[in-house]
N, C-alpha and C positions, 0 to 999 in steps of 0.2 A: 220870433216864430217859435224858437226853441223853448224860451220862457213859457209860452202858452201852451205848447204841446205837452210840457213836463208838469205843469201846474196841477192838472186834475188828478193824477195818481200821487203827487206830492203832497197834496192837500189831504188824500186819504190817509197817507202814512202819518201826517200829523194827527189826524183825528185818533188813529190808533193809539199813538203816543199818549194821548190824553187819557186814556183808559189806565194807565199805570200810574197816574198822579191823582191827587185829590181834586175835587171839583166843588164849587159853591152851588147854591140852588139854581143858578142861572146856567150852569154847564161851563163857566169859565174856569180855566185851569188855575189852580193856586200855586204861586210860585215860591211859597215859603217852605215847603217840605215835599218829600216824595217817599214813596215806599218801594220795597224791592219788586221786580217785575215777577209776577206769579202766574199770569194769565195769558201770555202772549205766545200765539201759536208761530213759532219760528218758520215751520215748514210752509204754513199758508202764506207768510209774507214773501218768502222766496219763490214759490210758485207763481203768485200772482204778478211779483215783479217781472217775470219772464215773459208773460203773455204779450205785453207791448212790443217787446223785442221780436217775439216770433211773428208778429204782424208786419214788422219790416222785412223780414225774409219773403213773406207772402206777396208783399208789394213789389219787391225786386223781380219776383216770378212774372208778375203781371206786366210791368212797366217796361220790362228789358226788351219787348217788341213793340213798343208804341212811341209816341211822339211827345214832344215837350208840352202840347196842349193837354194830354192826359195827366201829366205832372200838375198842371193848373188846376184841373179837373179834382185831383185828391187834395189840392190845398184849400179849395173851396168847401169840400166835405169836412176838412178840419175845421174851417171857421164855422161852418154850420154847428158843429158838435160843441165848439166853445160858446157860441151864441145861445143855444138851447141849454146848455149846462149853467150859463150865467142866469138865464130866466128862471131856472128852478130856484135860484137863491134870491132872486128878486120878487118874483110874484108869490105871494103867500099859498094861493091855490094850487101851485105846482109842487108843494112840499107839505109834509105832515106838520101839524102844529107842535110848537115847542113843548118840551117837557122837562120838568125838574128831576133831580136826582132821587128825591123822595118819592115822586110819583112812579118813577121808573122801578124803584124797588119794589113797590107793592103791585106792579103790573097795571097802573092805571094810564099808561101812555097810548095814544091813539096811532097806530102803525100808518104807514103809506097806502094810498088806494092804489088799485091796479092801474088807473090813468096816470097817477104820479110816477108809479115805477116804470110804466111803459116810456114815459118822456124821459127819465133820468136813463134807462138803458138805450134809449134811441141816441140820447148824446153821447154816451160812452161808446156805443157802437161806431158812430161816425167819427170819433176821435181815434178809435182804434185803426178803423179802415184808413182814415186820412193820413194819419201818422205814419202807418205802414206803407203807403203809396209816397210820401214826401221824403222820410228819412234815407232810404237807400238810394234816391235818386238825385238829391240836392248836391251831394258831394261829386259825383259823376259829371253833373252838369257844370260845376265849377272847374273841375279838371278839362273840361272841354274848352275853356276859355284861354288856356295856356298852349304855346306852340312848343313842341318838343324838339323843334328843328334848330332852335337857337340856344345858346348857352345862357341867355337872360331868361328865356322862357323855362328852361329846365331848373334853374335856381329859384326862380319864382314859384314853380310847382313845388319844389322841396319845402320852401315857406308855407306855402298854402295849406299844406296838411297840417302842420304845426299850428298855425293860427286858427285854422277851423276848428280844431279840437279844444283849443285855448278859449275861443269866444263861446263855443258850446258849453265848456264848463263854467265860464262866468255866468251865462245865461241860467244854468242849473242852480248855481249859487244864489242868484238873485231869487229864483223861484223858491228856494228852500229856505230863505231868510226874510226877505222883505215882503214878499206875496203872502207867505204862510203867516208872518206876524201880522199883516193887514187883516187876513181872514180870521185869526183866532183873537185878535186884540181890539181890532177897531170895527170892521164890518165885513160880514161874510159875502154879501153881494159886491161890495167894492173890491174885495180880494179876487173875485172871478172876472170882474168888469176890467181889471187892470191887465191881465194876460189877453183878454179878448180884444182889448183896445191895441196892445202891441202887435197881435196877429194882424189886425187890419192894416196897421201902419206897415207891417213887413210886406203884406201883399202889394200896397201902393208902391213901395220902393223897388219891389220886384218888378212890376209892370213899368216902372220909371225908365228902366234899362233894356226894355225889350229890343229896341232898335240896335243896341250895340251889341247883343248877346252872339256868340258863335253857335250855330246850331248843326249838329251832327245827325242826319237822317237815320231812323231805323233801317234795320236790315232783315227784318223778318224773325221767325222764331228760333230762339237759340236751342231749344230742348230737341226740336226735330233734327237739326243739324248734328247734335251730339249722337242721337240714335242712329242716324244714318251711317255714321262712322262705325258703329259697332255691329250694326247689321251687314253692311258691306264687307267688313273685315272678316265676319264669321262665314259669310257666303263663300269667300276666297281664301278659306283659312288653308286649303290644300294647294294653292298655287306658291310656286317658288319665287322669292324676291329676287330682282335683278340686282347685281352688284351689291350683295348683302352686307359687305364689309365696308363700303364707300358711300357715305352719305350723299357726297356731292353728284357723284355718278349715278347713283340710284335716283335722286330727285329728277334728273334730265329725262329719265325712263318713264316717269310716272305722270299721272294726269294732275295738272297744275292750273287750271282754269278757274278761278274762284267765281268771275262773274259779278264781282262786287265794284261799286263806284265809290266807295269811301277812300278818298286820297290820304286821309290821316291815318288809316289802318296800317299796322305793321306787317310787312311781309315776313313770314317766319320760315327760315330755312328747315328742311328736313333733317330730322334727328335719327339716331338709332335707338334711343331709349324707347321702350315699348314699341319695338319694331314690328311686332306682331299686327298693329293696327295700319301699318304702311300698306298691308295688303289691299286696303280699300281703295287705293289709287292705282291699282294695277289696271291696265287699259286692255280689255277683252274686245272681241270682234263686235261691232254694232253698239258699243257703248257710248260713242262719241258722236254727236249731231254735226252737221255741216258747218254750223257756225262756232264750233269748238266747244260747245257745252256739253254737259252730261246728258245723255238720253233719260237715264233713270237715276236720280240722285240717291236712290236707296241700294243701287248696285256699284255706282262709281262715284267716289268723293275726292275732292282736290287735297294736295299736300297741305294747303292752308288749314282746311277743316280738321285733318288729322292732328296737325301740330296744336290747334286751339283745344282740342279734346285733350292732349297730352298735358297742356297747361293746366287744365283742370284737375288731372289725375295727380299731377305733381304738387298742387296746392293743397288738396285735401289732407294729407298727413300733417302738414305744417298747421293747418287750420285746427285741427283736432288738439294739438298741443295748446292751442290758444285757450281752449275751454277749461282745461286744467289750471292753467295760470289765472284766469279770472275766478276760478273757484276759490283760490286763496285771497284774492283782493275782496270779493263779495263778503267773505266772512266778518271783515273788519266793519262793514256797513251795519250789520245786524248786531253783532255781539259787543262792539264798542258803545252802542247806545244802551244795551242792557248793563253793561259794566259801570257806566257813567251814573246810572241810577242808584248805585250804592256808593258813590264817592262825592266828594265835596266839589260841586259845580260852581262855586261862587267866584267870580272876579272882582276884587275889591270888597266893599262892605254890603253893596246894595244889589248888584247885578249877578244874576244867576243864569247860567247857560242852560237853556233847554236841552233835554237829553237827545231829542230828535236832531239838534243842530251840531252834535259832536262831529258826525262824519264829514261836515264841511271843511274841517281842518284838512282832509285829505284832498278836497277839490282846490282849496285855496293854494295848497302846496303844489298842486298840479298845474294851477293857472300862473302861478309865479315861476315855476321852474321852465315851462315850455318857452316864454322869451328869452330866458337866460341860456337855455340849450340852443335855440335858433341863432342868436345874436353873438353869443360868446363862445359857446363849446363848438358848435359846427365849423366856425371859420379856423379855429385851432386845429380840430381834427382834419378838416380839409387840407391844410397845409402839410400835415404828417402823413396822410394816406393818399392824397391827390383825388379823392372821391368828392364830387359836389355836395353830397349829403353827409359828409364827414365820416361816416361808417355805413356798411351796408345794411340793407333793410333786415336780414336775417340777424345781424349783429345787434341792431337795435332791439328787436324782440327779445333775443337771448338775454340782453342786459336787463331787461324789464323783468324777465323770470328770476334771475338772480337776486335782484332787489326785493322781489316779492316773496322769495323764500326767506330772505333775511328779516322781512316785516313780520312774518309769522314767528321766527324765532324771538325777536323782540317783543311781540305780543305775548308770547308764552311766559317770558320773564316778568313783564309787568303785571299779568294777571296773577301769576302766583305771589307776587309782592301785595298786590290788592286783596287778594283773598287771606293770606296771613294777617294782614293788618286789620280786615274786618273780623275775622275770628278773635283777634286778641283785644277787640273793642266791643265785645257783646255779640258777635256773630250777625249782625245787620249792616251796619254802616261802617265805612272805612273814612278815616279823617284825611286820607291822601286825596290830593288834588286830581280832578279828572283831567288836568293838563298832563298827567303822567301818560296818557293816551295818546298825545300828540306825536312823539317820535315814530311810533308805529304807524300811525295815520300819515305822517310825511311821507314815510317810506312807501306807503300804499300809493300816495300821489305821485310820486316820483317813477315808481315802477309803471304806473299807469300811463306816464308821459312817455316812457320807452316803448312799452309793449302796445299799448292801445294805438297810439298814432303810428308805430311801426306797421301794425297789423293793417290798419287802413289804407296806408300808402303801399303796403306790400300787395294787397289784394287788387287796388286800382291800377297798380303798375303791371301786375303779373297777368291779370286777366285780358283776354282779347277785347280789344276796343269796343266791340259791338256787344260786349257782356258786362259793361261798366256797372250797370245798375244792379246786376246780380252780385258783383263784387262788393258794392255797398250794403247789400243786405245780408252778405255773408257773416260781416262783423257783428250785426246784431243778432244773427243766429247764434254766434259765439257767446254773447251775453246771456241770450236765453238758455243755452245749453249749460252754461255756468251755474245759473239759478236753479234749474230743474235738478242738475246734479248736486247742488248744495242741499237742496230738500231731501234728496234721496240719502245722501251721506249723513244728514242729521237724524233722519229716521232710523237708519241702522245703528248710529252710535247710541241713540236713545234707547234703542231695543236690547242692545248688547251690553251696554255699560250704564253707570250713573253719572257720566262725566257732565252732562248737559242737564242737570236738574233744574226744576223751576226756579229754586233758590240757588243762584250762582254759587254762593258761599258753601253749600252742601255738594255741589259738583266740581268738576276739575276741568274748567274749560281750558287751563293751561295745556293739559294733555291733548285735547282736541286740536288746539293751536299747533302743536307739535306734528301731530299726524298729518294736518294740512300741509306743514312744513316739508314733511318727508315726502309726501305725495308730488309737491311741488319740484322737490330735487329729482326725484325719478322721472318726473315729466321733462325736467331740463335735459337729462341724459337722452331721453327719447328724442326731443328737439334737435339735439346735436346730430344724432343718427340721421334724421330727415334732412337737416341741413347740409350734412356731408354729402348726400346722394342728390341734392336738389339741383336742378338745371334751370337758370333763369331763363325768361322768355327771350328768344334769339333775336337779335338784329345784326346786321354786319358790324356794327361798332362794338356790340356787346359780345359777339363772337371772338374778337380780338383780345377784348380786355374788360374790366369791369370798373372803368375810370369814373363813370357817372353815378355808380352806387346803385343803379337800379337795372343795369344791363345784365348780362348774363356770363357765366363762366364759359369758356370755349367747349364746344361739344367734346365729350370724352374726358373732360377734366372735372374735378369736384368743386362745388361751390364752397365758400368758407362762412362760417358764422360771424 
């Protein structure tokens, strides 16, 4: 499913890469030589990449209040989009006629008709909406299959997050290599038929296990519950809190009837952090019905509701730090491709690495490191720390940030060496091997293995159980924010300096890398401050210790990174 959902925009990136290489009369890329990239709109690439991630956030907003059948509905939309997109490649009437490079230069090509554009945009719209519904909800659905009441279930869940991201990465590698190769070198229709077939196969596998899945029923709108807490606390802002310095005593005097039937949900104890919100649970005359429920949920909220809102408030600052972290990682995807265009990309005498495939080094490093981390490093760390996951979720994210900063430092050193070499050999090409980019890309992969997986697990564990789909979408919002921020930063740097010249040899990309590294270091300090004041989602076990790596520090104490 991931191969299919990524293939449509990956093939677009592949097509953009073709523009910076020579083409023959049939539009086939010539592998013999390449020219410096002078017409690539980096800002456009960054902003377009983020749109699919924003769709994931929107999908989480929708599905967070619906059932698994709606998840199936979005899968069907995704399949329809892939089928229609495949048909545009198979049926000649659904695409404009082919055009040679010579005809294109004199303006003799026939453009697409309105019907052809409508069919193409329909397929892309279905893909965006479908992936926006599937991405944020597939992970929470998998999490629901594990029991958190047993040691085996908790350890299995720790590995699940690692292997989920690992298999996703492998799927992206296949989409960026095998599928793109088929599209460019063998058959465009076949290149789209392969991911479409894989999508249909994935649906068949999904339905094959329907009778064995664990289903957690939806509990209604998340956002109305959040709004109710703020409205009720504002209305009662002048009321004094009972037992203001004793959370346990205060909880006994507040309203705590959730009315929920989800036995898997964690009962959150009252905390004194953001205590102004606790006023929403103060019981006034006539606010409790005979059955024990709230007469008006906009005037009286339960302790559980209040603590769930506090969970969201605590997560937001940590989430913001993830955007800056991925800002550093996304730079490598764009500029490593441009750098490789001016370097020797040959492996052996005959094989030449396509420039668009250079970032795959980071993905391969990520896919190889995650199993090593899960099977070798985690058991060792578990024996040292006594934590099931080896290290805490915040420690894992922080480790990824540090490695990300190191990758930018290495990238700056390599870029200076590449630029000096190119200027010393005529100012165009450098005889240095493009594999010099491998160390920085490997660091990017390892940083992503720590930070990205850490973020995903952090959101899914720290969000309230009935907000899991929103937790899944938050990670994709991080990716979208990083890409948009990257576009803004590139625009500012291009306006103020000449570092990002169209000709990389005339610019100073190494300075740009160092700026990103400094921003990453500042962001890490900000993250340390957020982690210092963060309180993990409370459970009775977590209140006593942080033994399982995803519990919480005792209320009143500080969590550790």
